[in-house]
C-alpha positions in Angstrom: -30.9 25.7 50.0 -31.9 23.9 46.7 -29.1 22.7 44.5 -29.4 24.0 40.9 -28.6 21.4 38.3 -28.4 22.7 34.7 -28.1 20.4 31.7 -27.1 21.7 28.3 -28.2 19.4 25.5 -29.5 19.0 22.0 -32.2 16.8 23.2 -34.0 18.5 26.1 -37.1 16.3 26.0 -34.9 13.3 26.6 -33.5 14.8 29.8 -36.7 16.3 31.1 -38.5 12.9 30.9 -36.1 11.3 33.3 -35.7 14.3 35.7 -39.5 14.2 36.3 -39.4 10.5 37.4 -38.8 8.6 40.6 -36.3 10.0 43.2 -35.1 12.7 40.8 -38.5 14.0 40.3 -39.4 13.7 44.0 -36.3 15.7 45.0 -37.4 18.5 42.7 -41.0 18.5 44.1 -39.6 18.6 47.6 -37.5 21.6 46.8 -34.1 19.9 47.4 -33.0 20.3 43.8 -33.9 22.6 40.9 -33.4 21.4 37.3 -32.8 23.7 34.3 -32.6 22.0 30.8 -31.1 24.2 28.1 -31.4 23.5 24.4 -28.0 24.4 22.9 -29.7 25.0 19.6 -31.2 28.2 21.1 -27.7 29.7 20.9 -27.1 28.8 17.3 -26.0 31.8 15.2 -28.1 31.2 12.0 -31.8 30.8 11.2 -31.3 27.1 10.7 -30.1 26.6 14.3 -27.0 24.9 13.1 -24.8 23.5 15.9 -22.4 21.2 14.0 -20.2 21.2 11.0 -17.6 19.1 9.2 -14.2 18.8 10.8 -11.3 20.8 9.5 -8.7 18.6 7.9 -11.3 16.0 6.9 -12.5 12.9 8.6 -15.7 11.1 9.4 -18.4 12.5 11.6 -19.6 16.0 12.6 -18.2 18.3 15.2 -20.3 20.5 17.5 -19.4 24.2 17.0 -17.8 26.2 19.7 -20.0 29.4 19.7 -23.3 27.8 20.7 -21.7 25.7 23.4 -19.7 28.6 24.9 -22.5 31.0 24.8 -25.0 28.5 26.3 -22.7 27.9 29.3 -22.0 31.6 29.8 -25.7 32.5 29.6 -26.7 29.7 32.0 -23.9 29.8 34.6 -24.7 32.1 37.6 -21.7 31.4 39.8 -18.2 31.5 38.4 -17.2 28.8 40.9 -19.9 26.4 39.7 -18.4 23.2 38.2 -19.0 22.6 34.5 -18.9 18.9 33.6 -18.3 17.7 30.0 -19.5 14.2 29.5 -16.9 12.4 27.5 -15.3 8.9 27.3 -12.0 10.7 27.6 -12.7 12.1 31.1 -11.9 10.8 34.5 -13.8 7.7 35.5 -16.9 8.3 37.7 -16.8 6.6 41.0 -18.3 7.2 44.4 -15.3 9.3 45.5 -15.8 11.6 42.5 -19.5 11.8 43.1 -18.9 13.1 46.6 -16.3 15.5 45.4 -18.6 16.9 42.7 -21.5 17.2 45.2 -19.3 19.2 47.6 -18.2 21.6 44.8 -21.7 21.9 43.5 -23.2 22.5 47.0 -20.6 25.2 47.7 -21.4 27.0 44.5 -25.1 26.3 44.6 -25.1 25.0 41.1 -23.6 22.5 38.7 -23.7 22.5 34.9 -23.5 19.3 32.8 -22.6 19.7 29.1 -23.8 16.9 26.8 -21.7 16.4 23.7 -23.0 14.8 20.5 -21.8 13.6 17.1 -18.1 13.0 16.7 -17.2 15.5 19.5 -17.0 19.2 20.2 -14.7 21.9 18.9 -11.6 21.9 21.1 -11.8 25.7 21.5 -15.0 25.3 23.6 -13.0 23.1 26.0 -10.1 25.6 26.1 -12.4 28.5 26.9 -14.7 26.8 29.4 -12.2 24.5 31.1 -14.8 22.0 32.1 -14.2 19.0 34.3 -14.3 16.0 31.9 -16.1 13.0 33.2 -16.6 9.5 31.9 -19.0 6.8 33.0 -16.9 4.0 31.4 -14.6 3.0 28.6 -17.2 2.9 25.9 -18.8 5.3 23.5 -22.4 6.4 23.4 -24.3 8.4 20.9 -24.3 11.5 23.1 -23.7 12.8 26.6 -27.3 12.7 27.7 -27.3 9.3 29.3 -24.0 9.9 31.1 -25.3 13.2 32.3 -28.4 11.5 33.8 -26.2 8.9 35.5 -24.1 11.7 37.1 -27.3 13.6 38.2 -28.8 10.5 39.7 -25.6 9.7 41.6 -25.4 13.3 42.9 -29.0 13.9 43.8 -29.5 10.7 45.8 -26.6 11.9 48.0 -28.2 15.2 48.9 -29.3 15.0 52.5 -33.0 14.2 52.9 -33.6 13.0 49.3 -33.7 9.4 50.3 -36.3 8.4 52.8 -33.7 6.8 55.0 -30.3 8.5 54.9 -28.6 5.2 56.0 -29.6 3.6 52.7 -27.1 5.5 50.6 -24.4 5.0 53.2 -24.8 1.2 53.0 -24.5 1.1 49.2 -21.7 -0.6 47.3 -18.4 1.4 47.1 -19.3 3.7 50.1 -16.9 4.4 53.0 -19.2 2.5 55.4 -18.5 -0.6 53.4 -14.8 0.3 53.1 -15.3 0.5 49.3 -16.6 -3.1 49.1 -19.8 -4.4 47.4 -23.0 -4.8 49.3 -24.1 -8.0 50.9 -27.2 -9.9 49.5 -30.6 -8.6 50.6 -33.9 -10.4 51.1 -37.5 -9.6 51.8 -40.8 -11.5 52.0 -41.8 -14.2 51.4 -39.4 -16.2 53.6 -39.6 -19.2 51.3 -39.8 -18.8 47.5 -39.6 -21.9 45.2 -37.6 -23.7 47.8 -35.2 -20.9 48.4 -35.3 -19.8 52.0 -34.0 -16.7 53.8 -30.7 -17.3 55.6 -31.6 -18.3 59.1 -29.4 -15.6 60.8 -31.6 -12.9 59.2 -34.6 -14.3 61.0 -32.9 -14.5 64.3 -33.4 -11.0 65.5 -29.8 -11.0 66.8 -28.5 -7.7 65.4 -24.8 -8.3 66.2 -24.9 -11.7 64.4 -26.8 -10.2 61.5 -24.3 -7.4 61.0 -21.4 -9.9 61.2 -23.1 -12.0 58.6 -23.5 -9.0 56.3 -19.9 -8.0 56.7 -18.8 -11.5 55.8 -21.1 -11.7 52.8 -19.9 -8.3 51.6 -16.3 -9.4 51.8 -17.0 -12.7 50.1 -19.0 -11.1 47.3 -16.3 -8.5 46.7 -13.6 -11.1 46.6 -15.6 -13.1 44.1 -16.8 -10.3 41.8 -14.4 -7.4 42.3 -11.2 -8.6 43.9 -9.5 -5.4 42.6 -11.4 -3.5 45.3 -9.6 -5.4 48.1 -6.2 -4.5 49.5 -4.8 -7.8 50.6 -1.2 -6.5 50.9 
């Protein structure tokens, strides 16, 4: 069954361009995922297609109005159990564990909806009515939720069985259970010698046990050097 991924945005062309490219596009062409991009402006209540207004109580910036957002989600959502994600820097931090959790929820419902905010934020009543899962890709602020939504989609889609040519590839990525949450080891390909830098000899040995041991050692060393917070040395 194809997973239905629906993105609600003020900039649909920005989303479509990426979803047609690389692995995301190939997954759609293979029928493993189906994308729907919804323009929130289509649900505006006036002829000017207004979707934002000044905040009550004053303050800088514009606020996205609740009616277009709520009606867009309600019109797009087919399964009441489908997760709705609001991309916001105030949300829970995206990591591999959350990616797998969201994929499980989305697969069970058959669809997932990603809501892209913009401007200063969205009317709090939209959040109260929709009860979305608020997700952040990091402690910084972007112009809108489009780039974070694309990050989430990429992380989800590449985890769908059969999307990657080799299923072991995703399992050997950084932060996965196969690596015990550690970073990947260094990787090499041809040529064997480039500007005086040679491939580690063990990788040329053909001794699979030694190669795997080397990779585990390198993974641990790289994690200790770059992300010691991932290690439990207690």
